[in-house]
PyMOL CGO cylinders between C-alpha atoms (Angstrom):
from pymol import cmd
from pymol.cgo import CYLINDER

trace = [
    CYLINDER, 81.92, 42.42, 75.25, 79.73, 41.78, 78.32, 0.3, 1, 1, 1, 1, 1, 1,
    CYLINDER, 79.73, 41.78, 78.32, 76.23, 40.31, 78.16, 0.3, 1, 1, 1, 1, 1, 1,
    CYLINDER, 76.23, 40.31, 78.16, 74.40, 43.61, 78.65, 0.3, 1, 1, 1, 1, 1, 1,
    CYLINDER, 74.40, 43.61, 78.65, 76.37, 45.26, 75.85, 0.3, 1, 1, 1, 1, 1, 1,
    CYLINDER, 76.37, 45.26, 75.85, 75.67, 42.29, 73.56, 0.3, 1, 1, 1, 1, 1, 1,
    CYLINDER, 75.67, 42.29, 73.56, 71.96, 42.56, 74.29, 0.3, 1, 1, 1, 1, 1, 1,
    CYLINDER, 71.96, 42.56, 74.29, 72.04, 46.27, 73.52, 0.3, 1, 1, 1, 1, 1, 1,
    CYLINDER, 72.04, 46.27, 73.52, 73.96, 45.62, 70.29, 0.3, 1, 1, 1, 1, 1, 1,
    CYLINDER, 73.96, 45.62, 70.29, 71.46, 42.94, 69.22, 0.3, 1, 1, 1, 1, 1, 1,
    CYLINDER, 71.46, 42.94, 69.22, 68.57, 45.32, 69.89, 0.3, 1, 1, 1, 1, 1, 1,
    CYLINDER, 68.57, 45.32, 69.89, 70.33, 48.02, 67.88, 0.3, 1, 1, 1, 1, 1, 1,
    CYLINDER, 70.33, 48.02, 67.88, 71.21, 45.80, 64.90, 0.3, 1, 1, 1, 1, 1, 1,
    CYLINDER, 71.21, 45.80, 64.90, 67.76, 44.18, 64.88, 0.3, 1, 1, 1, 1, 1, 1,
    CYLINDER, 67.76, 44.18, 64.88, 66.24, 47.48, 63.79, 0.3, 1, 1, 1, 1, 1, 1,
    CYLINDER, 66.24, 47.48, 63.79, 68.11, 47.13, 60.48, 0.3, 1, 1, 1, 1, 1, 1,
    CYLINDER, 68.11, 47.13, 60.48, 66.66, 43.74, 59.49, 0.3, 1, 1, 1, 1, 1, 1,
    CYLINDER, 66.66, 43.74, 59.49, 63.08, 42.93, 58.55, 0.3, 1, 1, 1, 1, 1, 1,
    CYLINDER, 63.08, 42.93, 58.55, 60.59, 41.92, 61.21, 0.3, 1, 1, 1, 1, 1, 1,
    CYLINDER, 60.59, 41.92, 61.21, 60.02, 38.61, 59.40, 0.3, 1, 1, 1, 1, 1, 1,
    CYLINDER, 60.02, 38.61, 59.40, 63.71, 37.69, 59.64, 0.3, 1, 1, 1, 1, 1, 1,
    CYLINDER, 63.71, 37.69, 59.64, 63.89, 38.68, 63.29, 0.3, 1, 1, 1, 1, 1, 1,
    CYLINDER, 63.89, 38.68, 63.29, 60.81, 36.59, 64.07, 0.3, 1, 1, 1, 1, 1, 1,
    CYLINDER, 60.81, 36.59, 64.07, 62.33, 33.62, 62.25, 0.3, 1, 1, 1, 1, 1, 1,
    CYLINDER, 62.33, 33.62, 62.25, 65.48, 33.90, 64.36, 0.3, 1, 1, 1, 1, 1, 1,
    CYLINDER, 65.48, 33.90, 64.36, 63.36, 34.01, 67.52, 0.3, 1, 1, 1, 1, 1, 1,
    CYLINDER, 63.36, 34.01, 67.52, 61.46, 30.89, 66.39, 0.3, 1, 1, 1, 1, 1, 1,
    CYLINDER, 61.46, 30.89, 66.39, 64.54, 28.86, 65.45, 0.3, 1, 1, 1, 1, 1, 1,
    CYLINDER, 64.54, 28.86, 65.45, 66.92, 29.78, 68.28, 0.3, 1, 1, 1, 1, 1, 1,
    CYLINDER, 66.92, 29.78, 68.28, 65.17, 27.89, 71.15, 0.3, 1, 1, 1, 1, 1, 1,
    CYLINDER, 65.17, 27.89, 71.15, 65.48, 24.64, 69.15, 0.3, 1, 1, 1, 1, 1, 1,
    CYLINDER, 65.48, 24.64, 69.15, 69.20, 24.92, 68.50, 0.3, 1, 1, 1, 1, 1, 1,
    CYLINDER, 69.20, 24.92, 68.50, 71.47, 22.44, 70.26, 0.3, 1, 1, 1, 1, 1, 1,
    CYLINDER, 71.47, 22.44, 70.26, 75.10, 21.59, 70.86, 0.3, 1, 1, 1, 1, 1, 1,
    CYLINDER, 75.10, 21.59, 70.86, 74.15, 18.59, 72.98, 0.3, 1, 1, 1, 1, 1, 1,
    CYLINDER, 74.15, 18.59, 72.98, 74.35, 16.62, 69.72, 0.3, 1, 1, 1, 1, 1, 1,
    CYLINDER, 74.35, 16.62, 69.72, 76.96, 17.38, 67.10, 0.3, 1, 1, 1, 1, 1, 1,
    CYLINDER, 76.96, 17.38, 67.10, 77.77, 15.69, 63.79, 0.3, 1, 1, 1, 1, 1, 1,
    CYLINDER, 77.77, 15.69, 63.79, 81.21, 14.61, 62.56, 0.3, 1, 1, 1, 1, 1, 1,
    CYLINDER, 81.21, 14.61, 62.56, 81.81, 13.88, 58.85, 0.3, 1, 1, 1, 1, 1, 1,
    CYLINDER, 81.81, 13.88, 58.85, 85.00, 12.04, 57.95, 0.3, 1, 1, 1, 1, 1, 1,
    CYLINDER, 85.00, 12.04, 57.95, 86.41, 12.35, 54.42, 0.3, 1, 1, 1, 1, 1, 1,
    CYLINDER, 86.41, 12.35, 54.42, 83.13, 12.71, 52.57, 0.3, 1, 1, 1, 1, 1, 1,
    CYLINDER, 83.13, 12.71, 52.57, 83.93, 13.15, 48.87, 0.3, 1, 1, 1, 1, 1, 1,
    CYLINDER, 83.93, 13.15, 48.87, 80.60, 13.52, 47.08, 0.3, 1, 1, 1, 1, 1, 1,
    CYLINDER, 80.60, 13.52, 47.08, 79.70, 17.20, 47.38, 0.3, 1, 1, 1, 1, 1, 1,
    CYLINDER, 79.70, 17.20, 47.38, 76.00, 16.60, 46.75, 0.3, 1, 1, 1, 1, 1, 1,
    CYLINDER, 76.00, 16.60, 46.75, 75.73, 14.12, 49.63, 0.3, 1, 1, 1, 1, 1, 1,
    CYLINDER, 75.73, 14.12, 49.63, 77.89, 16.22, 51.94, 0.3, 1, 1, 1, 1, 1, 1,
    CYLINDER, 77.89, 16.22, 51.94, 75.83, 19.31, 51.24, 0.3, 1, 1, 1, 1, 1, 1,
    CYLINDER, 75.83, 19.31, 51.24, 72.59, 17.43, 51.81, 0.3, 1, 1, 1, 1, 1, 1,
    CYLINDER, 72.59, 17.43, 51.81, 73.94, 16.46, 55.25, 0.3, 1, 1, 1, 1, 1, 1,
    CYLINDER, 73.94, 16.46, 55.25, 74.46, 20.14, 56.14, 0.3, 1, 1, 1, 1, 1, 1,
    CYLINDER, 74.46, 20.14, 56.14, 70.88, 20.90, 55.17, 0.3, 1, 1, 1, 1, 1, 1,
    CYLINDER, 70.88, 20.90, 55.17, 69.65, 17.97, 57.25, 0.3, 1, 1, 1, 1, 1, 1,
    CYLINDER, 69.65, 17.97, 57.25, 71.67, 19.02, 60.30, 0.3, 1, 1, 1, 1, 1, 1,
    CYLINDER, 71.67, 19.02, 60.30, 70.37, 22.58, 60.10, 0.3, 1, 1, 1, 1, 1, 1,
    CYLINDER, 70.37, 22.58, 60.10, 66.78, 21.37, 59.73, 0.3, 1, 1, 1, 1, 1, 1,
    CYLINDER, 66.78, 21.37, 59.73, 67.04, 19.26, 62.90, 0.3, 1, 1, 1, 1, 1, 1,
    CYLINDER, 67.04, 19.26, 62.90, 68.55, 22.11, 64.95, 0.3, 1, 1, 1, 1, 1, 1,
    CYLINDER, 68.55, 22.11, 64.95, 72.15, 20.86, 65.06, 0.3, 1, 1, 1, 1, 1, 1,
    CYLINDER, 72.15, 20.86, 65.06, 74.46, 23.87, 65.34, 0.3, 1, 1, 1, 1, 1, 1,
    CYLINDER, 74.46, 23.87, 65.34, 77.98, 22.44, 65.05, 0.3, 1, 1, 1, 1, 1, 1,
    CYLINDER, 77.98, 22.44, 65.05, 79.22, 20.22, 62.23, 0.3, 1, 1, 1, 1, 1, 1,
    CYLINDER, 79.22, 20.22, 62.23, 82.81, 18.93, 62.35, 0.3, 1, 1, 1, 1, 1, 1,
    CYLINDER, 82.81, 18.93, 62.35, 84.39, 18.12, 58.99, 0.3, 1, 1, 1, 1, 1, 1,
    CYLINDER, 84.39, 18.12, 58.99, 87.50, 15.93, 58.80, 0.3, 1, 1, 1, 1, 1, 1,
    CYLINDER, 87.50, 15.93, 58.80, 89.52, 16.28, 55.59, 0.3, 1, 1, 1, 1, 1, 1,
    CYLINDER, 89.52, 16.28, 55.59, 92.42, 13.81, 55.64, 0.3, 1, 1, 1, 1, 1, 1,
    CYLINDER, 92.42, 13.81, 55.64, 92.04, 12.72, 52.02, 0.3, 1, 1, 1, 1, 1, 1,
    CYLINDER, 92.04, 12.72, 52.02, 88.99, 14.46, 50.58, 0.3, 1, 1, 1, 1, 1, 1,
    CYLINDER, 88.99, 14.46, 50.58, 88.32, 18.19, 50.61, 0.3, 1, 1, 1, 1, 1, 1,
    CYLINDER, 88.32, 18.19, 50.61, 84.78, 19.04, 51.64, 0.3, 1, 1, 1, 1, 1, 1,
    CYLINDER, 84.78, 19.04, 51.64, 83.01, 21.04, 48.94, 0.3, 1, 1, 1, 1, 1, 1,
    CYLINDER, 83.01, 21.04, 48.94, 79.70, 22.79, 49.54, 0.3, 1, 1, 1, 1, 1, 1,
    CYLINDER, 79.70, 22.79, 49.54, 77.11, 22.58, 46.77, 0.3, 1, 1, 1, 1, 1, 1,
    CYLINDER, 77.11, 22.58, 46.77, 75.07, 25.72, 47.39, 0.3, 1, 1, 1, 1, 1, 1,
    CYLINDER, 75.07, 25.72, 47.39, 72.21, 24.53, 45.19, 0.3, 1, 1, 1, 1, 1, 1,
    CYLINDER, 72.21, 24.53, 45.19, 71.77, 21.56, 47.54, 0.3, 1, 1, 1, 1, 1, 1,
    CYLINDER, 71.77, 21.56, 47.54, 72.30, 23.34, 50.87, 0.3, 1, 1, 1, 1, 1, 1,
    CYLINDER, 72.30, 23.34, 50.87, 69.89, 26.15, 49.93, 0.3, 1, 1, 1, 1, 1, 1,
    CYLINDER, 69.89, 26.15, 49.93, 71.74, 28.45, 52.33, 0.3, 1, 1, 1, 1, 1, 1,
    CYLINDER, 71.74, 28.45, 52.33, 71.81, 26.05, 55.30, 0.3, 1, 1, 1, 1, 1, 1,
    CYLINDER, 71.81, 26.05, 55.30, 75.57, 26.54, 55.76, 0.3, 1, 1, 1, 1, 1, 1,
    CYLINDER, 75.57, 26.54, 55.76, 75.05, 30.21, 56.72, 0.3, 1, 1, 1, 1, 1, 1,
    CYLINDER, 75.05, 30.21, 56.72, 73.26, 29.23, 59.92, 0.3, 1, 1, 1, 1, 1, 1,
    CYLINDER, 73.26, 29.23, 59.92, 75.66, 26.47, 61.00, 0.3, 1, 1, 1, 1, 1, 1,
    CYLINDER, 75.66, 26.47, 61.00, 79.01, 26.53, 62.79, 0.3, 1, 1, 1, 1, 1, 1,
    CYLINDER, 79.01, 26.53, 62.79, 81.24, 24.48, 60.49, 0.3, 1, 1, 1, 1, 1, 1,
    CYLINDER, 81.24, 24.48, 60.49, 84.57, 23.39, 61.97, 0.3, 1, 1, 1, 1, 1, 1,
    CYLINDER, 84.57, 23.39, 61.97, 87.11, 21.97, 59.53, 0.3, 1, 1, 1, 1, 1, 1,
    CYLINDER, 87.11, 21.97, 59.53, 90.12, 19.77, 60.32, 0.3, 1, 1, 1, 1, 1, 1,
    CYLINDER, 90.12, 19.77, 60.32, 92.57, 19.72, 57.41, 0.3, 1, 1, 1, 1, 1, 1,
    CYLINDER, 92.57, 19.72, 57.41, 96.08, 20.30, 58.74, 0.3, 1, 1, 1, 1, 1, 1,
    CYLINDER, 96.08, 20.30, 58.74, 98.70, 18.91, 56.31, 0.3, 1, 1, 1, 1, 1, 1,
    CYLINDER, 98.70, 18.91, 56.31, 100.70, 15.99, 57.68, 0.3, 1, 1, 1, 1, 1, 1,
    CYLINDER, 100.70, 15.99, 57.68, 98.39, 15.51, 60.66, 0.3, 1, 1, 1, 1, 1, 1,
    CYLINDER, 98.39, 15.51, 60.66, 95.88, 12.79, 61.51, 0.3, 1, 1, 1, 1, 1, 1,
    CYLINDER, 95.88, 12.79, 61.51, 92.91, 15.12, 61.42, 0.3, 1, 1, 1, 1, 1, 1,
    CYLINDER, 92.91, 15.12, 61.42, 90.59, 12.40, 62.65, 0.3, 1, 1, 1, 1, 1, 1,
    CYLINDER, 90.59, 12.40, 62.65, 92.54, 12.20, 65.90, 0.3, 1, 1, 1, 1, 1, 1,
    CYLINDER, 92.54, 12.20, 65.90, 92.73, 15.98, 66.20, 0.3, 1, 1, 1, 1, 1, 1,
    CYLINDER, 92.73, 15.98, 66.20, 88.97, 16.33, 65.84, 0.3, 1, 1, 1, 1, 1, 1,
    CYLINDER, 88.97, 16.33, 65.84, 87.95, 13.45, 68.07, 0.3, 1, 1, 1, 1, 1, 1,
    CYLINDER, 87.95, 13.45, 68.07, 90.40, 14.27, 70.84, 0.3, 1, 1, 1, 1, 1, 1,
    CYLINDER, 90.40, 14.27, 70.84, 89.10, 17.83, 70.87, 0.3, 1, 1, 1, 1, 1, 1,
    CYLINDER, 89.10, 17.83, 70.87, 85.52, 16.55, 71.17, 0.3, 1, 1, 1, 1, 1, 1,
    CYLINDER, 85.52, 16.55, 71.17, 86.61, 14.27, 74.02, 0.3, 1, 1, 1, 1, 1, 1,
    CYLINDER, 86.61, 14.27, 74.02, 87.98, 17.26, 75.93, 0.3, 1, 1, 1, 1, 1, 1,
    CYLINDER, 87.98, 17.26, 75.93, 84.58, 18.90, 75.47, 0.3, 1, 1, 1, 1, 1, 1,
    CYLINDER, 84.58, 18.90, 75.47, 82.96, 15.90, 77.20, 0.3, 1, 1, 1, 1, 1, 1,
    CYLINDER, 82.96, 15.90, 77.20, 81.34, 14.45, 74.08, 0.3, 1, 1, 1, 1, 1, 1,
    CYLINDER, 81.34, 14.45, 74.08, 80.70, 10.73, 73.75, 0.3, 1, 1, 1, 1, 1, 1,
    CYLINDER, 80.70, 10.73, 73.75, 81.97, 9.54, 70.38, 0.3, 1, 1, 1, 1, 1, 1,
    CYLINDER, 81.97, 9.54, 70.38, 79.21, 7.58, 68.64, 0.3, 1, 1, 1, 1, 1, 1,
    CYLINDER, 79.21, 7.58, 68.64, 80.29, 5.70, 65.50, 0.3, 1, 1, 1, 1, 1, 1,
    CYLINDER, 80.29, 5.70, 65.50, 77.64, 4.83, 62.94, 0.3, 1, 1, 1, 1, 1, 1,
    CYLINDER, 77.64, 4.83, 62.94, 78.21, 1.51, 61.20, 0.3, 1, 1, 1, 1, 1, 1,
    CYLINDER, 78.21, 1.51, 61.20, 76.30, -0.99, 59.04, 0.3, 1, 1, 1, 1, 1, 1,
    CYLINDER, 76.30, -0.99, 59.04, 77.36, -3.76, 61.45, 0.3, 1, 1, 1, 1, 1, 1,
    CYLINDER, 77.36, -3.76, 61.45, 74.15, -5.45, 62.64, 0.3, 1, 1, 1, 1, 1, 1,
    CYLINDER, 74.15, -5.45, 62.64, 75.87, -6.33, 65.93, 0.3, 1, 1, 1, 1, 1, 1,
    CYLINDER, 75.87, -6.33, 65.93, 76.09, -2.65, 66.84, 0.3, 1, 1, 1, 1, 1, 1,
    CYLINDER, 76.09, -2.65, 66.84, 73.54, -1.01, 69.12, 0.3, 1, 1, 1, 1, 1, 1,
    CYLINDER, 73.54, -1.01, 69.12, 70.33, 0.01, 67.30, 0.3, 1, 1, 1, 1, 1, 1,
    CYLINDER, 70.33, 0.01, 67.30, 70.09, 3.80, 67.24, 0.3, 1, 1, 1, 1, 1, 1,
    CYLINDER, 70.09, 3.80, 67.24, 66.76, 3.70, 69.07, 0.3, 1, 1, 1, 1, 1, 1,
    CYLINDER, 66.76, 3.70, 69.07, 68.51, 2.05, 72.05, 0.3, 1, 1, 1, 1, 1, 1,
    CYLINDER, 68.51, 2.05, 72.05, 71.26, 4.66, 72.43, 0.3, 1, 1, 1, 1, 1, 1,
    CYLINDER, 71.26, 4.66, 72.43, 71.30, 6.21, 75.90, 0.3, 1, 1, 1, 1, 1, 1,
    CYLINDER, 71.30, 6.21, 75.90, 70.66, 9.95, 75.68, 0.3, 1, 1, 1, 1, 1, 1,
    CYLINDER, 70.66, 9.95, 75.68, 72.54, 10.84, 78.88, 0.3, 1, 1, 1, 1, 1, 1,
    CYLINDER, 72.54, 10.84, 78.88, 75.69, 12.76, 77.99, 0.3, 1, 1, 1, 1, 1, 1,
    CYLINDER, 75.69, 12.76, 77.99, 76.57, 14.91, 74.98, 0.3, 1, 1, 1, 1, 1, 1,
    CYLINDER, 76.57, 14.91, 74.98, 76.90, 13.02, 71.71, 0.3, 1, 1, 1, 1, 1, 1,
    CYLINDER, 76.90, 13.02, 71.71, 79.17, 13.42, 68.69, 0.3, 1, 1, 1, 1, 1, 1,
    CYLINDER, 79.17, 13.42, 68.69, 77.69, 11.33, 65.89, 0.3, 1, 1, 1, 1, 1, 1,
    CYLINDER, 77.69, 11.33, 65.89, 80.39, 10.15, 63.48, 0.3, 1, 1, 1, 1, 1, 1,
    CYLINDER, 80.39, 10.15, 63.48, 79.67, 9.32, 59.84, 0.3, 1, 1, 1, 1, 1, 1,
    CYLINDER, 79.67, 9.32, 59.84, 82.22, 7.99, 57.36, 0.3, 1, 1, 1, 1, 1, 1,
    CYLINDER, 82.22, 7.99, 57.36, 82.51, 8.26, 53.61, 0.3, 1, 1, 1, 1, 1, 1,
    CYLINDER, 82.51, 8.26, 53.61, 80.28, 6.60, 51.06, 0.3, 1, 1, 1, 1, 1, 1,
    CYLINDER, 80.28, 6.60, 51.06, 82.64, 3.76, 50.11, 0.3, 1, 1, 1, 1, 1, 1,
    CYLINDER, 82.64, 3.76, 50.11, 84.51, 2.60, 53.19, 0.3, 1, 1, 1, 1, 1, 1,
    CYLINDER, 84.51, 2.60, 53.19, 82.67, 4.20, 56.10, 0.3, 1, 1, 1, 1, 1, 1,
    CYLINDER, 82.67, 4.20, 56.10, 84.56, 5.41, 59.16, 0.3, 1, 1, 1, 1, 1, 1,
    CYLINDER, 84.56, 5.41, 59.16, 88.31, 4.92, 59.41, 0.3, 1, 1, 1, 1, 1, 1,
    CYLINDER, 88.31, 4.92, 59.41, 89.85, 2.43, 61.80, 0.3, 1, 1, 1, 1, 1, 1,
    CYLINDER, 89.85, 2.43, 61.80, 91.11, 5.34, 63.89, 0.3, 1, 1, 1, 1, 1, 1,
    CYLINDER, 91.11, 5.34, 63.89, 87.58, 6.69, 64.32, 0.3, 1, 1, 1, 1, 1, 1,
    CYLINDER, 87.58, 6.69, 64.32, 86.18, 3.26, 65.15, 0.3, 1, 1, 1, 1, 1, 1,
    CYLINDER, 86.18, 3.26, 65.15, 88.89, 2.62, 67.76, 0.3, 1, 1, 1, 1, 1, 1,
    CYLINDER, 88.89, 2.62, 67.76, 88.31, 5.99, 69.45, 0.3, 1, 1, 1, 1, 1, 1,
    CYLINDER, 88.31, 5.99, 69.45, 84.53, 5.53, 69.50, 0.3, 1, 1, 1, 1, 1, 1,
    CYLINDER, 84.53, 5.53, 69.50, 82.80, 5.04, 72.84, 0.3, 1, 1, 1, 1, 1, 1,
    CYLINDER, 82.80, 5.04, 72.84, 79.82, 3.32, 71.24, 0.3, 1, 1, 1, 1, 1, 1,
    CYLINDER, 79.82, 3.32, 71.24, 78.91, 1.89, 67.85, 0.3, 1, 1, 1, 1, 1, 1,
    CYLINDER, 78.91, 1.89, 67.85, 75.35, 2.22, 66.57, 0.3, 1, 1, 1, 1, 1, 1,
    CYLINDER, 75.35, 2.22, 66.57, 73.49, 0.99, 63.51, 0.3, 1, 1, 1, 1, 1, 1,
    CYLINDER, 73.49, 0.99, 63.51, 70.25, 1.66, 61.69, 0.3, 1, 1, 1, 1, 1, 1,
    CYLINDER, 70.25, 1.66, 61.69, 68.29, -1.61, 61.55, 0.3, 1, 1, 1, 1, 1, 1,
    CYLINDER, 68.29, -1.61, 61.55, 67.65, -2.69, 57.94, 0.3, 1, 1, 1, 1, 1, 1,
    CYLINDER, 67.65, -2.69, 57.94, 65.62, -5.56, 56.57, 0.3, 1, 1, 1, 1, 1, 1,
    CYLINDER, 65.62, -5.56, 56.57, 66.40, -5.67, 52.85, 0.3, 1, 1, 1, 1, 1, 1,
    CYLINDER, 66.40, -5.67, 52.85, 69.18, -6.99, 50.61, 0.3, 1, 1, 1, 1, 1, 1,
    CYLINDER, 69.18, -6.99, 50.61, 71.24, -3.79, 50.63, 0.3, 1, 1, 1, 1, 1, 1,
    CYLINDER, 71.24, -3.79, 50.63, 73.52, -3.14, 53.60, 0.3, 1, 1, 1, 1, 1, 1,
    CYLINDER, 73.52, -3.14, 53.60, 73.70, 0.63, 53.87, 0.3, 1, 1, 1, 1, 1, 1,
    CYLINDER, 73.70, 0.63, 53.87, 71.89, 3.89, 53.20, 0.3, 1, 1, 1, 1, 1, 1,
    CYLINDER, 71.89, 3.89, 53.20, 73.15, 6.95, 51.37, 0.3, 1, 1, 1, 1, 1, 1,
    CYLINDER, 73.15, 6.95, 51.37, 74.99, 9.07, 53.97, 0.3, 1, 1, 1, 1, 1, 1,
    CYLINDER, 74.99, 9.07, 53.97, 72.48, 11.92, 53.83, 0.3, 1, 1, 1, 1, 1, 1,
    CYLINDER, 72.48, 11.92, 53.83, 69.66, 9.44, 54.44, 0.3, 1, 1, 1, 1, 1, 1,
    CYLINDER, 69.66, 9.44, 54.44, 71.59, 7.85, 57.32, 0.3, 1, 1, 1, 1, 1, 1,
    CYLINDER, 71.59, 7.85, 57.32, 72.15, 11.22, 58.99, 0.3, 1, 1, 1, 1, 1, 1,
    CYLINDER, 72.15, 11.22, 58.99, 68.46, 12.09, 58.61, 0.3, 1, 1, 1, 1, 1, 1,
    CYLINDER, 68.46, 12.09, 58.61, 67.30, 8.80, 60.14, 0.3, 1, 1, 1, 1, 1, 1,
    CYLINDER, 67.30, 8.80, 60.14, 69.72, 9.01, 63.07, 0.3, 1, 1, 1, 1, 1, 1,
    CYLINDER, 69.72, 9.01, 63.07, 68.94, 12.65, 63.85, 0.3, 1, 1, 1, 1, 1, 1,
    CYLINDER, 68.94, 12.65, 63.85, 65.20, 12.15, 63.48, 0.3, 1, 1, 1, 1, 1, 1,
    CYLINDER, 65.20, 12.15, 63.48, 65.32, 9.41, 66.11, 0.3, 1, 1, 1, 1, 1, 1,
    CYLINDER, 65.32, 9.41, 66.11, 67.63, 11.16, 68.57, 0.3, 1, 1, 1, 1, 1, 1,
    CYLINDER, 67.63, 11.16, 68.57, 66.21, 14.68, 68.32, 0.3, 1, 1, 1, 1, 1, 1,
    CYLINDER, 66.21, 14.68, 68.32, 62.63, 13.47, 68.73, 0.3, 1, 1, 1, 1, 1, 1,
    CYLINDER, 62.63, 13.47, 68.73, 63.62, 11.52, 71.85, 0.3, 1, 1, 1, 1, 1, 1,
    CYLINDER, 63.62, 11.52, 71.85, 65.63, 14.45, 73.25, 0.3, 1, 1, 1, 1, 1, 1,
    CYLINDER, 65.63, 14.45, 73.25, 62.73, 16.86, 72.78, 0.3, 1, 1, 1, 1, 1, 1,
    CYLINDER, 62.73, 16.86, 72.78, 60.49, 14.53, 74.80, 0.3, 1, 1, 1, 1, 1, 1,
    CYLINDER, 60.49, 14.53, 74.80, 63.09, 13.99, 77.54, 0.3, 1, 1, 1, 1, 1, 1,
    CYLINDER, 63.09, 13.99, 77.54, 63.94, 16.00, 80.64, 0.3, 1, 1, 1, 1, 1, 1,
    CYLINDER, 63.94, 16.00, 80.64, 67.54, 16.42, 79.48, 0.3, 1, 1, 1, 1, 1, 1,
    CYLINDER, 67.54, 16.42, 79.48, 68.79, 20.00, 79.20, 0.3, 1, 1, 1, 1, 1, 1,
    CYLINDER, 68.79, 20.00, 79.20, 69.78, 19.88, 75.52, 0.3, 1, 1, 1, 1, 1, 1,
    CYLINDER, 69.78, 19.88, 75.52, 69.25, 23.56, 74.68, 0.3, 1, 1, 1, 1, 1, 1,
    CYLINDER, 69.25, 23.56, 74.68, 71.94, 26.21, 74.28, 0.3, 1, 1, 1, 1, 1, 1,
    CYLINDER, 71.94, 26.21, 74.28, 72.99, 28.16, 77.35, 0.3, 1, 1, 1, 1, 1, 1,
    CYLINDER, 72.99, 28.16, 77.35, 71.79, 31.76, 77.60, 0.3, 1, 1, 1, 1, 1, 1,
    CYLINDER, 71.79, 31.76, 77.60, 75.27, 32.97, 76.68, 0.3, 1, 1, 1, 1, 1, 1,
    CYLINDER, 75.27, 32.97, 76.68, 75.51, 30.64, 73.66, 0.3, 1, 1, 1, 1, 1, 1,
    CYLINDER, 75.51, 30.64, 73.66, 72.06, 31.66, 72.45, 0.3, 1, 1, 1, 1, 1, 1,
    CYLINDER, 72.06, 31.66, 72.45, 72.96, 35.34, 72.74, 0.3, 1, 1, 1, 1, 1, 1,
    CYLINDER, 72.96, 35.34, 72.74, 76.19, 34.87, 70.78, 0.3, 1, 1, 1, 1, 1, 1,
    CYLINDER, 76.19, 34.87, 70.78, 74.40, 32.89, 68.09, 0.3, 1, 1, 1, 1, 1, 1,
    CYLINDER, 74.40, 32.89, 68.09, 71.60, 35.42, 67.76, 0.3, 1, 1, 1, 1, 1, 1,
    CYLINDER, 71.60, 35.42, 67.76, 74.16, 38.18, 67.28, 0.3, 1, 1, 1, 1, 1, 1,
    CYLINDER, 74.16, 38.18, 67.28, 76.04, 36.09, 64.73, 0.3, 1, 1, 1, 1, 1, 1,
    CYLINDER, 76.04, 36.09, 64.73, 72.89, 35.36, 62.72, 0.3, 1, 1, 1, 1, 1, 1,
    CYLINDER, 72.89, 35.36, 62.72, 71.85, 39.02, 62.64, 0.3, 1, 1, 1, 1, 1, 1,
    CYLINDER, 71.85, 39.02, 62.64, 75.36, 39.97, 61.48, 0.3, 1, 1, 1, 1, 1, 1,
    CYLINDER, 75.36, 39.97, 61.48, 75.14, 37.26, 58.80, 0.3, 1, 1, 1, 1, 1, 1,
    CYLINDER, 75.14, 37.26, 58.80, 71.92, 38.79, 57.47, 0.3, 1, 1, 1, 1, 1, 1,
    CYLINDER, 71.92, 38.79, 57.47, 73.37, 42.31, 57.53, 0.3, 1, 1, 1, 1, 1, 1,
    CYLINDER, 73.37, 42.31, 57.53, 76.59, 41.28, 55.79, 0.3, 1, 1, 1, 1, 1, 1,
    CYLINDER, 76.59, 41.28, 55.79, 74.61, 40.55, 52.64, 0.3, 1, 1, 1, 1, 1, 1,
    CYLINDER, 74.61, 40.55, 52.64, 74.33, 44.30, 52.32, 0.3, 1, 1, 1, 1, 1, 1,
    CYLINDER, 74.33, 44.30, 52.32, 77.80, 44.83, 53.87, 0.3, 1, 1, 1, 1, 1, 1,
    CYLINDER, 77.80, 44.83, 53.87, 76.23, 46.77, 56.70, 0.3, 1, 1, 1, 1, 1, 1,
    CYLINDER, 76.23, 46.77, 56.70, 77.30, 44.79, 59.76, 0.3, 1, 1, 1, 1, 1, 1,
    CYLINDER, 77.30, 44.79, 59.76, 80.79, 46.18, 60.48, 0.3, 1, 1, 1, 1, 1, 1,
    CYLINDER, 80.79, 46.18, 60.48, 79.74, 49.76, 59.84, 0.3, 1, 1, 1, 1, 1, 1,
    CYLINDER, 79.74, 49.76, 59.84, 76.70, 49.48, 62.13, 0.3, 1, 1, 1, 1, 1, 1,
    CYLINDER, 76.70, 49.48, 62.13, 78.69, 47.81, 64.91, 0.3, 1, 1, 1, 1, 1, 1,
    CYLINDER, 78.69, 47.81, 64.91, 81.29, 50.59, 64.80, 0.3, 1, 1, 1, 1, 1, 1,
    CYLINDER, 81.29, 50.59, 64.80, 78.50, 53.15, 64.84, 0.3, 1, 1, 1, 1, 1, 1,
    CYLINDER, 78.50, 53.15, 64.84, 76.95, 51.46, 67.88, 0.3, 1, 1, 1, 1, 1, 1,
    CYLINDER, 76.95, 51.46, 67.88, 80.26, 51.31, 69.77, 0.3, 1, 1, 1, 1, 1, 1,
    CYLINDER, 80.26, 51.31, 69.77, 80.93, 54.98, 69.01, 0.3, 1, 1, 1, 1, 1, 1,
    CYLINDER, 80.93, 54.98, 69.01, 77.52, 55.94, 70.37, 0.3, 1, 1, 1, 1, 1, 1,
    CYLINDER, 77.52, 55.94, 70.37, 78.15, 53.84, 73.49, 0.3, 1, 1, 1, 1, 1, 1,
    CYLINDER, 78.15, 53.84, 73.49, 81.51, 55.55, 74.07, 0.3, 1, 1, 1, 1, 1, 1,
    CYLINDER, 81.51, 55.55, 74.07, 80.03, 59.02, 73.68, 0.3, 1, 1, 1, 1, 1, 1,
    CYLINDER, 80.03, 59.02, 73.68, 77.25, 58.48, 76.21, 0.3, 1, 1, 1, 1, 1, 1,
]
cmd.load_cgo(trace, "trace")
């Protein structure tokens, strides 16, 4: 489907959702980004994992990559409060494969820098991380952190400076602190971190379809639109 047809379809479908929902989409879309993405490796506590999704959505992160070598990622809908509907969640769980390698190699081909988060105080403080170049922020599980494979493939290791007796934060807190720092700095930079026009158009269409699917209207309306286009 070409861009003009997509725009026409969006305009057509938008008449079937409330004005409030359409306005919310228009408000949120300009702040969405794929310049930063989040990678979660073998997170096993569903409450923490779900809180991370909510945090990512709140900060405008669109893509979340979930690696499931040993632990299946379970969404707790009471915690996410619907955040998962607005995200692009990519899961890596092929049996017999090193899903960490599969995920990270794919991100490398997409020109992402692999940024490993670690409690190691010798790592680069998150506030010092260079913003030039797309970033994939990697977070490990609650007990052992990132795997050795992830650490070896990382381009940079970063830490959150801490000054107490404990050595690490809850993963959902860590993600919130890291994203708060990076997103605030990106928004005040001259870096082009926003979605491309094509990406924004695709995402807007996807979100409208997501809203319509609650009433199982989307497919029927799209077919109706295409029929009308053909008959013109």
